[in-house]
LUMVO-272966 format. One record per residue: residue in three letters; x negated, y, z of N, C-alpha, C, O in turn; residue number from 1. Coordinates in steps of 0.05 Angstrom, whole numbers, plus 32768, in hexadecimal, padded with zeros to 4 digits. Example, Ala and Ser with C-alpha at 12.3 -4.5 7.8 and 13.67 -1.06 7.14 Angstrom:
REM residues 2
{residuo->ALA | nx->7EF8 | ny->7F8E | nz->809C | cax->7F0A | cay->7FA6 | caz->809C | cx->7EF8 | cy->7FBE | cz->809C | ox->7EE3 | oy->7FBE | oz->80A9 | num->1}
{residuo->SER | nx->7EFF | ny->7FD3 | nz->808E | cax->7EEF | cay->7FEB | caz->808F | cx->7EFE | cy->8001 | cz->809D | ox->7EF4 | oy->8017 | oz->80A1 | num->2}
REM end
This chain:
REM residues 112
{residuo->MET | nx->7EEF | ny->8D45 | nz->8FFD | cax->7EF2 | cay->8D41 | caz->9017 | cx->7EF3 | cy->8D68 | cz->9026 | ox->7EE2 | oy->8D7A | oz->9029 | num->1}
{residuo->SER | nx->7F0B | ny->8D65 | nz->9029 | cax->7EFF | cay->8D87 | caz->9030 | cx->7F02 | cy->8D7F | cz->905C | ox->7F0E | oy->8D71 | oz->906D | num->2}
{residuo->SER | nx->7EEE | ny->8D94 | nz->9058 | cax->7EE8 | cay->8D95 | caz->907B | cx->7EF4 | cy->8DAA | cz->908B | ox->7EEB | oy->8DC2 | oz->908C | num->3}
{residuo->ASN | nx->7F05 | ny->8DA1 | nz->9095 | cax->7F11 | cay->8DB6 | caz->90A7 | cx->7EFE | cy->8DBB | cz->90C5 | ox->7EF0 | oy->8DAC | oz->90D3 | num->4}
{residuo->PRO | nx->7F05 | ny->8DD5 | nz->90C7 | cax->7EF3 | cay->8DD6 | caz->90E1 | cx->7F06 | cy->8DD0 | cz->90FF | ox->7F1C | oy->8DD5 | oz->9109 | num->5}
{residuo->LYS | nx->7EEC | ny->8DC0 | nz->9108 | cax->7EFE | cay->8DC5 | caz->9129 | cx->7F15 | cy->8DD8 | cz->9139 | ox->7F07 | oy->8DE5 | oz->9149 | num->6}
{residuo->PRO | nx->7F25 | ny->8DDD | nz->913C | cax->7F2D | cay->8DED | caz->9149 | cx->7F21 | cy->8DF7 | cz->916C | ox->7F1C | oy->8DE6 | oz->917D | num->7}
{residuo->GLU | nx->7F1F | ny->8E0D | nz->916E | cax->7F15 | cay->8E0E | caz->9183 | cx->7F23 | cy->8E08 | cz->919E | ox->7F3A | oy->8E12 | oz->91A0 | num->8}
{residuo->PRO | nx->7F19 | ny->8DF9 | nz->91B6 | cax->7F25 | cay->8DF3 | caz->91CF | cx->7F34 | cy->8E0C | cz->91DA | ox->7F29 | oy->8E22 | oz->91DC | num->9}
{residuo->ALA | nx->7F4C | ny->8E07 | nz->91E1 | cax->7F5A | cay->8E22 | caz->91EA | cx->7F47 | cy->8E23 | cz->920C | ox->7F3B | oy->8E12 | oz->9219 | num->10}
{residuo->ARG | nx->7F4D | ny->8E41 | nz->9210 | cax->7F33 | cay->8E4E | caz->9227 | cx->7F4F | cy->8E4E | cz->9241 | ox->7F62 | oy->8E5D | oz->9240 | num->11}
{residuo->PRO | nx->7F4A | ny->8E3C | nz->9256 | cax->7F61 | cay->8E49 | caz->9270 | cx->7F62 | cy->8E64 | cz->9271 | ox->7F54 | oy->8E77 | oz->926E | num->12}
{residuo->LEU | nx->7F7E | ny->8E5E | nz->9275 | cax->7F80 | cay->8E7D | caz->927E | cx->7F77 | cy->8E87 | cz->929A | ox->7F74 | oy->8E76 | oz->92AC | num->13}
{residuo->PRO | nx->7F72 | ny->8E9E | nz->929E | cax->7F64 | cay->8EA9 | caz->92BD | cx->7F6F | cy->8E9D | cz->92D1 | ox->7F87 | oy->8E98 | oz->92CC | num->14}
{residuo->VAL | nx->7F69 | ny->8E95 | nz->92E4 | cax->7F78 | cay->8E8C | caz->92FF | cx->7F6C | cy->8EA1 | cz->930C | ox->7F54 | oy->8EA5 | oz->930A | num->15}
{residuo->GLU | nx->7F81 | ny->8EB2 | nz->931F | cax->7F7D | cay->8EC3 | caz->9330 | cx->7F77 | cy->8EB9 | cz->9348 | ox->7F82 | oy->8EA5 | oz->9353 | num->16}
{residuo->VAL | nx->7F68 | ny->8EC4 | nz->9351 | cax->7F5A | cay->8EB3 | caz->9376 | cx->7F50 | cy->8ED0 | cz->938B | ox->7F49 | oy->8EE6 | oz->9383 | num->17}
{residuo->GLU | nx->7F53 | ny->8EC8 | nz->93A1 | cax->7F49 | cay->8ED9 | caz->93AE | cx->7F29 | cy->8ED9 | cz->93B9 | ox->7F22 | oy->8EC5 | oz->93C5 | num->18}
{residuo->ARG | nx->7F1B | ny->8EE8 | nz->93B7 | cax->7F08 | cay->8EE1 | caz->93C6 | cx->7EFF | cy->8EF8 | cz->93D9 | ox->7F07 | oy->8F0F | oz->93D9 | num->19}
{residuo->VAL | nx->7EEB | ny->8EED | nz->93EC | cax->7EE6 | cay->8EEE | caz->9404 | cx->7EC9 | cy->8EF2 | cz->9407 | ox->7EBA | oy->8EE3 | oz->93FB | num->20}
{residuo->GLN | nx->7EBB | ny->8F0B | nz->941C | cax->7EA0 | cay->8F18 | caz->9413 | cx->7E93 | cy->8EF9 | cz->942D | ox->7EA2 | oy->8EF2 | oz->943F | num->21}
{residuo->THR | nx->7E7F | ny->8EEE | nz->942A | cax->7E78 | cay->8ED7 | caz->943A | cx->7E58 | cy->8EE3 | cz->9443 | ox->7E4B | oy->8EF1 | oz->9433 | num->22}
{residuo->GLY | nx->7E4D | ny->8EDD | nz->945B | cax->7E31 | cay->8EE6 | caz->945A | cx->7E25 | cy->8EBE | cz->9465 | ox->7E25 | oy->8EB2 | oz->947A | num->23}
{residuo->VAL | nx->7E1F | ny->8EBB | nz->944D | cax->7E15 | cay->8EA0 | caz->944D | cx->7DF5 | cy->8EA9 | cz->9449 | ox->7DEB | oy->8EB9 | oz->943A | num->24}
{residuo->ARG | nx->7DE8 | ny->8E92 | nz->9463 | cax->7DD0 | cay->8E91 | caz->945F | cx->7DC2 | cy->8E7A | cz->9453 | ox->7DC3 | oy->8E63 | oz->945D | num->25}
{residuo->ILE | nx->7DB2 | ny->8E80 | nz->9439 | cax->7DA0 | cay->8E6D | caz->942A | cx->7D84 | cy->8E6D | cz->942E | ox->7D79 | oy->8E7D | oz->943D | num->26}
{residuo->GLU | nx->7D76 | ny->8E59 | nz->941D | cax->7D58 | cay->8E55 | caz->941E | cx->7D54 | cy->8E69 | cz->9407 | ox->7D61 | oy->8E6C | oz->93F2 | num->27}
{residuo->LYS | nx->7D3E | ny->8E75 | nz->940F | cax->7D34 | cay->8E91 | caz->9404 | cx->7D39 | cy->8E8B | cz->93DF | ox->7D4B | oy->8E93 | oz->93D0 | num->28}
{residuo->ARG | nx->7D1F | ny->8E78 | nz->93D9 | cax->7D18 | cay->8E6E | caz->93BD | cx->7D2D | cy->8E66 | cz->93AD | ox->7D2B | oy->8E6D | oz->9395 | num->29}
{residuo->ILE | nx->7D4A | ny->8E51 | nz->93B8 | cax->7D5D | cay->8E46 | caz->93B1 | cx->7D72 | cy->8E67 | cz->93A9 | ox->7D7F | oy->8E69 | oz->9394 | num->30}
{residuo->LEU | nx->7D71 | ny->8E7B | nz->93BC | cax->7D82 | cay->8E8C | caz->93AE | cx->7D75 | cy->8E94 | cz->9395 | ox->7D80 | oy->8E92 | oz->937F | num->31}
{residuo->LYS | nx->7D5A | ny->8EA0 | nz->939A | cax->7D48 | cay->8EA8 | caz->937D | cx->7D5B | cy->8E96 | cz->9365 | ox->7D6D | oy->8E9F | oz->9357 | num->32}
{residuo->VAL | nx->7D50 | ny->8E7E | nz->9368 | cax->7D57 | cay->8E71 | caz->934E | cx->7D79 | cy->8E71 | cz->933E | ox->7D81 | oy->8E71 | oz->9327 | num->33}
{residuo->LEU | nx->7D84 | ny->8E72 | nz->9359 | cax->7DA4 | cay->8E7B | caz->9358 | cx->7DA4 | cy->8E97 | cz->9345 | ox->7DAA | oy->8E9A | oz->932D | num->34}
{residuo->LYS | nx->7D9E | ny->8EA5 | nz->9352 | cax->7DA2 | cay->8EC7 | caz->9348 | cx->7D91 | cy->8EC2 | cz->9326 | ox->7D9C | oy->8EC9 | oz->9311 | num->35}
{residuo->ALA | nx->7D7F | ny->8EB8 | nz->9327 | cax->7D70 | cay->8EBB | caz->930A | cx->7D86 | cy->8EA4 | cz->92F7 | ox->7D7F | oy->8EA3 | oz->92DF | num->36}
{residuo->VAL | nx->7D9A | ny->8E96 | nz->92FE | cax->7DA4 | cay->8E86 | caz->92ED | cx->7DC2 | cy->8E97 | cz->92EA | ox->7DD1 | oy->8E92 | oz->92D7 | num->37}
{residuo->ALA | nx->7DC5 | ny->8EA7 | nz->92FB | cax->7DDE | cay->8EB4 | caz->92F7 | cx->7DD9 | cy->8EC9 | cz->92E7 | ox->7DE9 | oy->8ED0 | oz->92D6 | num->38}
{residuo->GLU | nx->7DBE | ny->8ED7 | nz->92EC | cax->7DC3 | cay->8EEA | caz->92D9 | cx->7DB6 | cy->8EE0 | cz->92B9 | ox->7DB8 | oy->8EF0 | oz->92A6 | num->39}
{residuo->LEU | nx->7DAA | ny->8EC7 | nz->92B5 | cax->7DAB | cay->8EC1 | caz->929D | cx->7DC1 | cy->8EB7 | cz->9296 | ox->7DC0 | oy->8EB5 | oz->927D | num->40}
{residuo->LYS | nx->7DD1 | ny->8EB2 | nz->929C | cax->7DEF | cay->8EA7 | caz->929C | cx->7E07 | cy->8EB8 | cz->9298 | ox->7E1C | oy->8EB0 | oz->9290 | num->41}
{residuo->ASP | nx->7DFF | ny->8EDC | nz->92A2 | cax->7E0D | cay->8EEB | caz->929C | cx->7E29 | cy->8EEE | cz->92B7 | ox->7E3C | oy->8EFE | oz->92BC | num->42}
{residuo->LEU | nx->7E1C | ny->8ED4 | nz->92C4 | cax->7E2E | cay->8EDF | caz->92E4 | cx->7E2C | cy->8EE3 | cz->92FA | ox->7E14 | oy->8EE0 | oz->9301 | num->43}
{residuo->THR | nx->7E3F | ny->8EEB | nz->9311 | cax->7E32 | cay->8EF5 | caz->9327 | cx->7E2D | cy->8EDA | cz->9331 | ox->7E34 | oy->8EC5 | oz->9325 | num->44}
{residuo->LEU | nx->7E1F | ny->8EDC | nz->934C | cax->7E15 | cay->8ECC | caz->9353 | cx->7E2A | cy->8EB3 | cz->935F | ox->7E28 | oy->8E9B | oz->9360 | num->45}
{residuo->GLY | nx->7E43 | ny->8ECC | nz->9366 | cax->7E5A | cay->8EBD | caz->9376 | cx->7E6B | cy->8EAC | cz->935D | ox->7E72 | oy->8E95 | oz->9360 | num->46}
{residuo->ASP | nx->7E6E | ny->8EB8 | nz->934A | cax->7E78 | cay->8EA1 | caz->933A | cx->7E6A | cy->8E8C | cz->9328 | ox->7E75 | oy->8E7B | oz->931A | num->47}
{residuo->LEU | nx->7E4C | ny->8E91 | nz->932D | cax->7E3C | cay->8E72 | caz->9325 | cx->7E41 | cy->8E5F | cz->933C | ox->7E47 | oy->8E47 | oz->9338 | num->48}
{residuo->LEU | nx->7E3F | ny->8E6C | nz->9356 | cax->7E43 | cay->8E59 | caz->9377 | cx->7E63 | cy->8E4E | cz->936B | ox->7E61 | oy->8E3A | oz->935D | num->49}
{residuo->GLU | nx->7E78 | ny->8E56 | nz->936E | cax->7E92 | cay->8E57 | caz->9364 | cx->7E8E | cy->8E38 | cz->934B | ox->7E99 | oy->8E22 | oz->934D | num->50}
{residuo->GLY | nx->7E7D | ny->8E3E | nz->9339 | cax->7E83 | cay->8E29 | caz->931F | cx->7E6F | cy->8E19 | cz->9327 | ox->7E72 | oy->8E04 | oz->931A | num->51}
{residuo->ILE | nx->7E59 | ny->8E17 | nz->9339 | cax->7E4F | cay->8E01 | caz->9344 | cx->7E5B | cy->8DEE | cz->9354 | ox->7E58 | oy->8DD5 | oz->9354 | num->52}
{residuo->VAL | nx->7E6D | ny->8E02 | nz->9366 | cax->7E7D | cay->8DEE | caz->937C | cx->7E90 | cy->8DDF | cz->9375 | ox->7E94 | oy->8DC9 | oz->9381 | num->53}
{residuo->LEU | nx->7EA3 | ny->8DEA | nz->935B | cax->7EB8 | cay->8DE0 | caz->9351 | cx->7EB0 | cy->8DC6 | cz->9341 | ox->7EBB | oy->8DB1 | oz->9342 | num->54}
{residuo->HIS | nx->7E9E | ny->8DCC | nz->9336 | cax->7E93 | cay->8DAF | caz->9330 | cx->7E87 | cy->8D9E | cz->9339 | ox->7E8A | oy->8D88 | oz->932F | num->55}
{residuo->ALA | nx->7E74 | ny->8DA1 | nz->9352 | cax->7E75 | cay->8D85 | caz->9360 | cx->7E8D | cy->8D7B | cz->9377 | ox->7E8A | oy->8D67 | oz->9386 | num->56}
{residuo->PHE | nx->7EA2 | ny->8D8D | nz->9378 | cax->7EB7 | cay->8D80 | caz->9383 | cx->7EC3 | cy->8D6D | cz->936F | ox->7ECF | oy->8D59 | oz->9377 | num->57}
{residuo->GLU | nx->7EBF | ny->8D74 | nz->9351 | cax->7EC8 | cay->8D5C | caz->9346 | cx->7EBA | cy->8D47 | cz->933D | ox->7EC3 | oy->8D38 | oz->932C | num->58}
{residuo->GLY | nx->7E9E | ny->8D45 | nz->934A | cax->7E8F | cay->8D32 | caz->9344 | cx->7E86 | cy->8D40 | cz->9325 | ox->7E93 | oy->8D34 | oz->9315 | num->59}
{residuo->LYS | nx->7E7B | ny->8D4D | nz->931C | cax->7E72 | cay->8D5B | caz->92FD | cx->7E5F | cy->8D67 | cz->9308 | ox->7E5D | oy->8D6F | oz->931F | num->60}
{residuo->ALA | nx->7E4B | ny->8D68 | nz->92F1 | cax->7E2A | cay->8D7B | caz->92F2 | cx->7E3C | cy->8D92 | cz->92EB | ox->7E51 | oy->8D91 | oz->92DF | num->61}
{residuo->PRO | nx->7E30 | ny->8DAC | nz->92F7 | cax->7E36 | cay->8DBE | caz->92EB | cx->7E23 | cy->8DD1 | cz->92D8 | ox->7E27 | oy->8DE7 | oz->92CF | num->62}
{residuo->PHE | nx->7E0F | ny->8DC2 | nz->92D5 | cax->7E00 | cay->8DC8 | caz->92C5 | cx->7DF5 | cy->8DB7 | cz->92A4 | ox->7DF0 | oy->8D9F | oz->92A2 | num->63}
{residuo->SER | nx->7DF3 | ny->8DC8 | nz->928F | cax->7DEA | cay->8DC1 | caz->9274 | cx->7DC8 | cy->8DAC | cz->927C | ox->7DBB | oy->8DAD | oz->9291 | num->64}
{residuo->PRO | nx->7DC3 | ny->8D9F | nz->9266 | cax->7DA9 | cay->8D9A | caz->9260 | cx->7D94 | cy->8DAF | cz->925D | ox->7D7D | oy->8DB1 | oz->9267 | num->65}
{residuo->GLN | nx->7D9E | ny->8DBA | nz->9252 | cax->7D89 | cay->8DDD | caz->9250 | cx->7D8A | cy->8DE9 | cz->9266 | ox->7D75 | oy->8DEF | oz->9271 | num->66}
{residuo->THR | nx->7DA3 | ny->8DF1 | nz->9271 | cax->7DA3 | cay->8E02 | caz->9287 | cx->7D94 | cy->8DF5 | cz->929E | ox->7D8B | oy->8E06 | oz->92AE | num->67}
{residuo->LEU | nx->7D8F | ny->8DD9 | nz->92A6 | cax->7D7C | cay->8DC8 | caz->92B9 | cx->7D63 | cy->8DCF | cz->92AB | ox->7D4F | oy->8DD2 | oz->92B9 | num->68}
{residuo->ARG | nx->7D60 | ny->8DD1 | nz->928E | cax->7D44 | cay->8DDC | caz->9286 | cx->7D3A | cy->8DED | cz->929B | ox->7D2B | oy->8DEA | oz->92AE | num->69}
{residuo->GLU | nx->7D49 | ny->8E04 | nz->9292 | cax->7D44 | cay->8E23 | caz->929E | cx->7D44 | cy->8E28 | cz->92B0 | ox->7D38 | oy->8E3C | oz->92B7 | num->70}
{residuo->ILE | nx->7D55 | ny->8E15 | nz->92C6 | cax->7D57 | cay->8E19 | caz->92E5 | cx->7D3A | cy->8E09 | cz->92EE | ox->7D31 | oy->8E0C | oz->9305 | num->71}
{residuo->GLU | nx->7D2C | ny->8DF8 | nz->92D9 | cax->7D10 | cay->8DEE | caz->92E4 | cx->7CF9 | cy->8E00 | cz->92E2 | ox->7CE4 | oy->8DFE | oz->92EF | num->72}
{residuo->GLN | nx->7CFF | ny->8E10 | nz->92D2 | cax->7CEC | cay->8E24 | caz->92C8 | cx->7CED | cy->8E37 | cz->92E5 | ox->7CD8 | oy->8E3D | oz->92F1 | num->73}
{residuo->PHE | nx->7D04 | ny->8E3D | nz->92EB | cax->7D10 | cay->8E53 | caz->92FF | cx->7CFD | cy->8E48 | cz->9316 | ox->7CEA | oy->8E54 | oz->9320 | num->74}
{residuo->LYS | nx->7D05 | ny->8E31 | nz->931C | cax->7CF7 | cay->8E21 | caz->9335 | cx->7CDE | cy->8E26 | cz->9337 | ox->7CD6 | oy->8E2D | oz->934D | num->75}
{residuo->LYS | nx->7CC8 | ny->8E23 | nz->931D | cax->7CB2 | cay->8E20 | caz->931D | cx->7CAC | cy->8E3B | cz->9329 | ox->7CA3 | oy->8E3D | oz->933F | num->76}
{residuo->LEU | nx->7CB2 | ny->8E51 | nz->931A | cax->7CAF | cay->8E6B | caz->931F | cx->7CB8 | cy->8E76 | cz->9335 | ox->7CAC | oy->8E8A | oz->933C | num->77}
{residuo->TYR | nx->7CCB | ny->8E6F | nz->9344 | cax->7CCD | cay->8E73 | caz->9362 | cx->7CC2 | cy->8E5C | cz->9377 | ox->7CCA | oy->8E5B | oz->938E | num->78}
{residuo->GLY | nx->7CB2 | ny->8E4B | nz->936D | cax->7CA4 | cay->8E3F | caz->9385 | cx->7CBB | cy->8E2B | cz->938E | ox->7CB6 | oy->8E1D | oz->93A2 | num->79}
{residuo->LEU | nx->7CD1 | ny->8E2A | nz->9382 | cax->7CE9 | cay->8E12 | caz->938F | cx->7CE1 | cy->8DF5 | cz->938F | ox->7CEB | oy->8DE9 | oz->937C | num->80}
{residuo->THR | nx->7CD0 | ny->8DE2 | nz->93A2 | cax->7CD3 | cay->8DC5 | caz->939C | cx->7CE6 | cy->8DBC | cz->93AE | ox->7CE4 | oy->8DA4 | oz->93B0 | num->81}
{residuo->LEU | nx->7CFB | ny->8DC6 | nz->93BE | cax->7D0E | cay->8DBB | caz->93CA | cx->7D22 | cy->8DB2 | cz->93B9 | ox->7D2C | oy->8DBF | oz->93A7 | num->82}
{residuo->THR | nx->7D2B | ny->8D95 | nz->93C1 | cax->7D3E | cay->8D7B | caz->93B3 | cx->7D52 | cy->8D70 | cz->93BF | ox->7D53 | oy->8D69 | oz->93D7 | num->83}
{residuo->ALA | nx->7D67 | ny->8D6C | nz->93AB | cax->7D7C | cay->8D65 | caz->93C1 | cx->7D78 | cy->8D4F | cz->93D9 | ox->7D8B | oy->8D4C | oz->93E9 | num->84}
{residuo->THR | nx->7D5D | ny->8D3F | nz->93DA | cax->7D60 | cay->8D34 | caz->93EE | cx->7D57 | cy->8D46 | cz->9406 | ox->7D5B | oy->8D40 | oz->941E | num->85}
{residuo->ASP | nx->7D4B | ny->8D59 | nz->93FE | cax->7D44 | cay->8D67 | caz->941B | cx->7D5C | cy->8D73 | cz->9421 | ox->7D5C | oy->8D7B | oz->9438 | num->86}
{residuo->SER | nx->7D76 | ny->8D79 | nz->9412 | cax->7D88 | cay->8D8E | caz->9419 | cx->7D96 | cy->8D88 | cz->9435 | ox->7DA9 | oy->8D97 | oz->943A | num->87}
{residuo->HIS | nx->7D92 | ny->8D74 | nz->9449 | cax->7DA0 | cay->8D6F | caz->9467 | cx->7D88 | cy->8D6F | cz->9473 | ox->7D89 | oy->8D64 | oz->948A | num->88}
{residuo->HIS | nx->7D6B | ny->8D79 | nz->9468 | cax->7D5D | cay->8D74 | caz->947F | cx->7D48 | cy->8D95 | cz->9483 | ox->7D32 | oy->8D99 | oz->948E | num->89}
{residuo->LEU | nx->7D58 | ny->8DA6 | nz->9476 | cax->7D47 | cay->8DB9 | caz->9478 | cx->7D51 | cy->8DCE | cz->9494 | ox->7D66 | oy->8DD4 | oz->949E | num->90}
{residuo->ARG | nx->7D33 | ny->8DD6 | nz->9498 | cax->7D37 | cay->8DED | caz->94B1 | cx->7D2A | cy->8E00 | cz->94B7 | ox->7D11 | oy->8E01 | oz->94B8 | num->91}
{residuo->GLU | nx->7D3C | ny->8E15 | nz->94BC | cax->7D31 | cay->8E2B | caz->94BB | cx->7D1A | cy->8E34 | cz->94C7 | ox->7D1A | oy->8E2D | oz->94DF | num->92}
{residuo->ARG | nx->7D05 | ny->8E42 | nz->94C1 | cax->7CEE | cay->8E49 | caz->94C9 | cx->7CF3 | cy->8E65 | cz->94DE | ox->7CFF | oy->8E78 | oz->94D6 | num->93}
{residuo->ARG | nx->7CE6 | ny->8E64 | nz->94FC | cax->7CF1 | cay->8E79 | caz->950A | cx->7CE5 | cy->8E8F | cz->9507 | ox->7CCC | oy->8E8D | oz->9504 | num->94}
{residuo->THR | nx->7CF2 | ny->8EAD | nz->9508 | cax->7CE7 | cay->8EBC | caz->9501 | cx->7CF7 | cy->8ECF | cz->9505 | ox->7D0D | oy->8ECB | oz->94FB | num->95}
{residuo->ARG | nx->7CF2 | ny->8EEA | nz->9514 | cax->7CFE | cay->8F02 | caz->9524 | cx->7D21 | cy->8EFE | cz->951A | ox->7D33 | oy->8EF4 | oz->9528 | num->96}
{residuo->SER | nx->7D25 | ny->8F08 | nz->9501 | cax->7D3B | cay->8F03 | caz->94F4 | cx->7D54 | cy->8EF0 | cz->94FB | ox->7D6B | oy->8EF6 | oz->9501 | num->97}
{residuo->THR | nx->7D3E | ny->8ECB | nz->94F8 | cax->7D55 | cay->8EBA | caz->94F8 | cx->7D57 | cy->8EBC | cz->9518 | ox->7D6D | oy->8EC8 | oz->951B | num->98}
{residuo->GLN | nx->7D4D | ny->8EB9 | nz->9530 | cax->7D52 | cay->8EBE | caz->9547 | cx->7D62 | cy->8ED9 | cz->9551 | ox->7D6A | oy->8EDA | oz->9568 | num->99}
{residuo->ALA | nx->7D67 | ny->8EEC | nz->953F | cax->7D76 | cay->8F01 | caz->9543 | cx->7D9B | cy->8EF2 | cz->953C | ox->7DB2 | oy->8EF4 | oz->9547 | num->100}
{residuo->HIS | nx->7D8F | ny->8EE7 | nz->9527 | cax->7DA4 | cay->8EE1 | caz->9518 | cx->7DBD | cy->8EC8 | cz->9528 | ox->7DD6 | oy->8EC8 | oz->9527 | num->101}
{residuo->ARG | nx->7DA9 | ny->8EB4 | nz->9533 | cax->7DB1 | cay->8EA2 | caz->9542 | cx->7DBB | cy->8EB3 | cz->9564 | ox->7DD0 | oy->8EBE | oz->955D | num->102}
{residuo->GLU | nx->7DBA | ny->8EB6 | nz->9572 | cax->7DBD | cay->8ED1 | caz->9583 | cx->7DD7 | cy->8EDA | cz->9582 | ox->7DE9 | oy->8EDA | oz->9593 | num->103}
{residuo->LYS | nx->7DD7 | ny->8EE2 | nz->9568 | cax->7DF3 | cay->8EEC | caz->955F | cx->7E01 | cy->8EDB | cz->9559 | ox->7E18 | oy->8EE4 | oz->955D | num->104}
{residuo->GLN | nx->7E02 | ny->8EC6 | nz->9552 | cax->7E16 | cay->8EAF | caz->954B | cx->7E1E | cy->8EA2 | cz->9568 | ox->7E33 | oy->8E95 | oz->956D | num->105}
{residuo->GLN | nx->7E05 | ny->8EA9 | nz->957B | cax->7E0D | cay->8E95 | caz->9594 | cx->7E0D | cy->8EA8 | cz->95A9 | ox->7DF8 | oy->8EA6 | oz->95B6 | num->106}
{residuo->PRO | nx->7E1F | ny->8EBC | nz->95B1 | cax->7E0D | cay->8ED1 | caz->95C7 | cx->7E0B | cy->8EBD | cz->95DC | ox->7E14 | oy->8EA6 | oz->95DC | num->107}
{residuo->GLY | nx->7DFD | ny->8EC8 | nz->95EB | cax->7DF9 | cay->8EBD | caz->960F | cx->7DE4 | cy->8EA5 | cz->9606 | ox->7DD9 | oy->8E98 | oz->9617 | num->108}
{residuo->LYS | nx->7DDF | ny->8EA1 | nz->95EF | cax->7DC4 | cay->8E86 | caz->95F0 | cx->7DAC | cy->8E95 | cz->95E8 | ox->7D9B | oy->8E85 | oz->95E0 | num->109}
{residuo->GLY | nx->7DA6 | ny->8EAA | nz->95E7 | cax->7D8F | cay->8EC6 | caz->95D9 | cx->7D7E | cy->8EC7 | cz->95F7 | ox->7D85 | oy->8EBF | oz->960D | num->110}
{residuo->ARG | nx->7D6B | ny->8ED2 | nz->95F0 | cax->7D5A | cay->8EDC | caz->960C | cx->7D71 | cy->8EEB | cz->961D | ox->7D87 | oy->8EF3 | oz->9616 | num->111}
{residuo->PRO | nx->7D60 | ny->8EEA | nz->963D | cax->7D71 | cay->8EF9 | caz->964A | cx->7D67 | cy->8F0A | cz->964A | ox->7D71 | oy->8F1E | oz->9655 | num->112}
REM end
């Protein structure tokens, strides 16, 4: 019996998109972990986030078991203890920069 190598799956053709710059605020340790994963996978942060979101929109897991193990290491390194359960219960610590950001977003609601 001869063993024929399996043909490689066809790669999808590149899809042209329009990207926009955004000023998203995100928890500091989550950002550190995301940047570390992007660096590990040789992706930009934006490409990583797009991939995570597109997988989530289809109900698919965005990470392999190996990548999840690497993420656990990054979470330990950066002290990230938040879980999915915390996701809709996060409250921003009040600092001068967050107060300035709120005033910028809601003119007239700052200090007199």
